[in-house]
Each structure stands twice: as C-alpha cells, then as structure tokens.
C-alpha positions, 0 to 999 in steps of 0.5 A: 266119392266122398260127399256126405249123404243129405237125406240119410241125416235128416229124420224129417222125411226128406225136407228140413227145419228152418236152420236147413232151409238154405243150406241143403238141397233136397229133390222132390223129383227124378234126375233123368240121365241121358247119354248116347254111350256108356262114359266115365262122366255118366258113372260119376252122375249116377254115383253122385245121385246115388250118394245124395238119395236123388232117383235116377231114370236113365234113357239113351235116345232123344225121345227116351229122355224127353218121355221120362222127363215128362212121366212125372215130377222131374227136378233135373235132366243131365245130357252126358253125351259124345255126340253133338248132335245126340246132344242138341237133339236131346236139349230140343226134345226135353225142352218139349216136354219139361221146364226142370233145370237141364245140364250139359256135360259134352265136348262141344265147339263154341258154336255147339254151346250156344245152339245148346243154350238156345234150345234150352239148355241151363248150363254147358260145360266140358266133360272134364270135371272131378266129382266134387265139381260136378256136384257143386255145378248141379247143386248151384243149379238146383238151389233156385229150381227145386222147389218150383216145379209145376206139373206137366198134367191136368189133375192130381188125385188120390181116392175120391179127392180130384184136384183140376189144376187148370181150373183151380177147383177140387172135388171130393166124392164128387162134390165141389170143394170150396177153397180159399187160395192159401187152402188150395195152395196148401193142399197142392203143395202137400199132394206134390210131397204125398206121404212125406212129412213137412215141417211147419217151417217149411210150409210157411216158407212155400205157402206163405212166402215168408221166413218169418216163422214164429209170426205165422205159426198160428195162422198156418196151423188154423189154415191146415185145420181148416183144410183138413175140416173141409177134407172130411166127407164124414166124421168116420172118414180117415184124414187126408192130412196127418199131423205128425207131433213135434215135426209138421204134416204130411198128405198121408196117401198115394197122389196120381197125376193124371194127363192134361187131356183127361176129364177129371170128373166124367163118368166112366163105363168103369163107374157103372159096373160098380168099381168096389164089387169089381175090386173084390172079384179081382181079390177073391180070383187072386186068393183062390187061383195060382198067381198066373190064373188070377193075373190072367183074371185081372186083366181080363177084367180091366179090359172088359170093364175099360172097352177097346182096350189091351192089357198085359202083365210083364215080369223082369227075368234075365235082363228082359221083360217077359210076357206073363198074361194078356188080353187083347193085344196084336198078335205081332205084339205077342209073337215080339214078346214070346222071347222076351225084349231087352230092358234097357230103355224100355217104358215099363222101366221107367214106370218101375223107377218111378214106382208109381203109376205112369201114363203115356199120353201119345205112344207114337214117338216110342213106336220109332225105337221100339218094335212092340210098341210099333206094333201096338201104335200100327193097330190103332193103340194110342195112350198107355197106362203102367202100373208097377209091381213091386215086392219085398222092395224088388222090381218085378214087373208090372200091369199095362193097359193100351188104349185106342183113345186120343186121350188118357185113362181117367181117374177111375180107371187109373184107381182100379188098376192101381188097386189091382197092381197093389193086390198083385203085388201082395200076392207076389210076397207069397212064399209058396209062389215059385214064378221063376221056376214055372216060366223057365220050366213052361215059358210059352204056356204062361206067356199066352195064358189061359182064356 
C-alpha cells in the first residue's frame, strides 16, 4: 500500500485549512466492513483504511452489519462478499439503519447488481480491483457525503448539556437555552466532532455554507462568542467550546448519543438517589478494595440504582470474552459465559472499537446469532448499554447494562455508567493489579463474583 496517510500530515485534529477542503478527505465516522468469508479484497480494504487512519468495525452477518452501521456515526459501509445472497441481505439490512455511503465489491450477475442498487447500494463493482483503484472509488463516493452525516439518534448529550435533535431544543442544567438557528447549527456541528480542533474556515464552510472565508470570519467569531456565553451556566463554569489560538475551536468534552425513544429530560430513579454521592461511593470502593471486589460493588450499585436491569463487567483474554463480575443476569447466561465466548462478531467488541458508550435499542436481532443474547432476550431483557474499558490504549474489556424497558437508557443513567467506566479504566492502570494471573489461577471464583 503506497497511498500517503492524510491525517498524519495535518496537525489540525483531522480537519484542515481552506486549501485542503476540496483536496483531502477525512472521515468523522467509522467504516463498517462486512464480509462473509476471509478474502483478499477484505484484507485490501483493511489496509487501505489503516493507511488513511479510518477506523474500521467488522461484521460477518447482515444483522451485525446493520447494528454496527447504526451504533454511531458511520461514514462508509463496504460489503466484500463471495455469496450473492449474503451481499443482497446485507445491503437491505444496512439500509434499515443508516443512510451512509454503501459500496459493494462482489462478483454478481447483471440482475444481482441491479437488485443491490435497488436495495440501496451506492456503488457496485467486481472484486478484481487493485488497492489504488479501490481507494479511488471509495474516495470518489465519500467526497460528496463525508460531511453530511445525520444522526440515527434523538439526543446529543455532554454532562448536563442535552440537545434534542428532533425538537431542535437545547437544555443546560435542566433549563432551556434559547439558540438562534445559526447558534444551534454551530453547536451541533462542533458536538459531532467532540474534542477535535476545527478551523474557522471549515466552520464557515459547514455552518454558513460559504467559502467566502474572509468576509465571514468576524460574523463567525461573534456567533461563537455568543454561543459560548449562553453555554456558561455560572462565571466559574468551564467553557464547553474551547478556542485554539491560530487554528479554530473545539467542543471540549465527550459527547454521548442517545436513542430516539429515550426521554432526554425525564427524571430517572437515579436522580433521586443523588448521582454525585453514588459516584463518590464507587470511587471509594475502587480505591479501598481489590479490582474484582471494587468492580462487583460498581455493578451492584448500578443495578440497584436502575431497577429491573442486569449488569456485568467483561474482559478480553485468549481471543475470548470472559465474565469478571455480574448481577441480575439469567443462570443460562452465566453458564454460557463460564468458559468465555469467542470475540469475533460480538457487540461488546464493536463498542470497544468505537471507544465510546454505545446503546442497542432492541437486542432481538442479535439473539439469532448469539446464545448469550438469546438467554437474556428469553428472560425479557430488551436493550443494552455498553461502556468500553480502555487502559494504556489497550482494549481491556467493558461494562454492560441490560434493561427490560423497551426504550434506551436515559442520559442520567448513561452518564453514571460512563463515569463508572472511566473510574474502572483508571483503576486498571495501577501496576499492582495482576488480574490476568488471578483469572488464570481461579477463573470460576472470579467469574461468579462475591455478593
């Protein structure tokens, strides 16, 4: 692979200056690669994405591809299939969850190519392409869509800031913040690129739909200043929008996407239990106890606070997902998890690849291919929340909360779980923790945990 890496040469958080806007292409979402069998073409796509610093999430069934494409921002779906039936089913499944660009590389008959296009594919080509030509086709497809992502969610949240994308409303600390149309579009654009420095020229291009940068810079800076003032609850509050001298601005905080049936502002049971006190209690438990015991306390606290749910913490080892601690899960689920389950195709791993808390509104489609999910579904569990645990840049494992409710978890629950996940990740950095050795010595005792 000889194509140069674009993002490595930028130095501007992935979005370049005005001279780069038409020449370079950087994705703000993931690439979903769906393949029914290992192939040279799928390997070429992986190498191409790695060379261009594009994040890849892989799937090997139509349902997994559909879930991966709808989990968060997806810039591109690539289907590299050897079976025409797999290709057509995957195109149809993906189109139910995302409007992102969709490319098919497969040996299809004329009728099958037409069926793939009718089902929603944007590009259908035979697999006999070299790496350079493949990359050219994908970039041409993406050039008109990389900045046009529309969320498959209803809410964008960051701490006490909640944006209702359907109602076009903004709340901060439970109070309404009145924004002009320009201020709203500006905030949404920055939140779609959290902690990413964006040049003032790029902001003008996207929010003002203009490339007359020099005529709009003052207006843009005034609008950003007004927005920053409105998002400051008190004089002591940390600004959510940070200025980066000589470059532009960034939304300075994590952004969580909440499903379309969640109530972004309704009061949950967790609110009445004093979220801040519970976070401090979990932090104290993690400091005073072993990692496994602290993790069990964290899961117990989350499940108790969210009523009717089931929690679990997993870790990756030996190519399998293992259960560390849990509460409230069916006996069949625990039995299946004792020896661990294969990593490939698991929703937990998709969350780790995204490195962001991820929700599944309906786990029913996953039950077709996963015995553990089937065990949960048969006991009435309906939705999942995954929080990845990352330590030292390594994918360690994750926290999962399952609910019997037929809607996603509300923002307060996701915020609490994300905070617990961050504390667990920090605890894992402690060099005194030798969890892997402990698990090898006593896998069964740790897997069931102490209650």
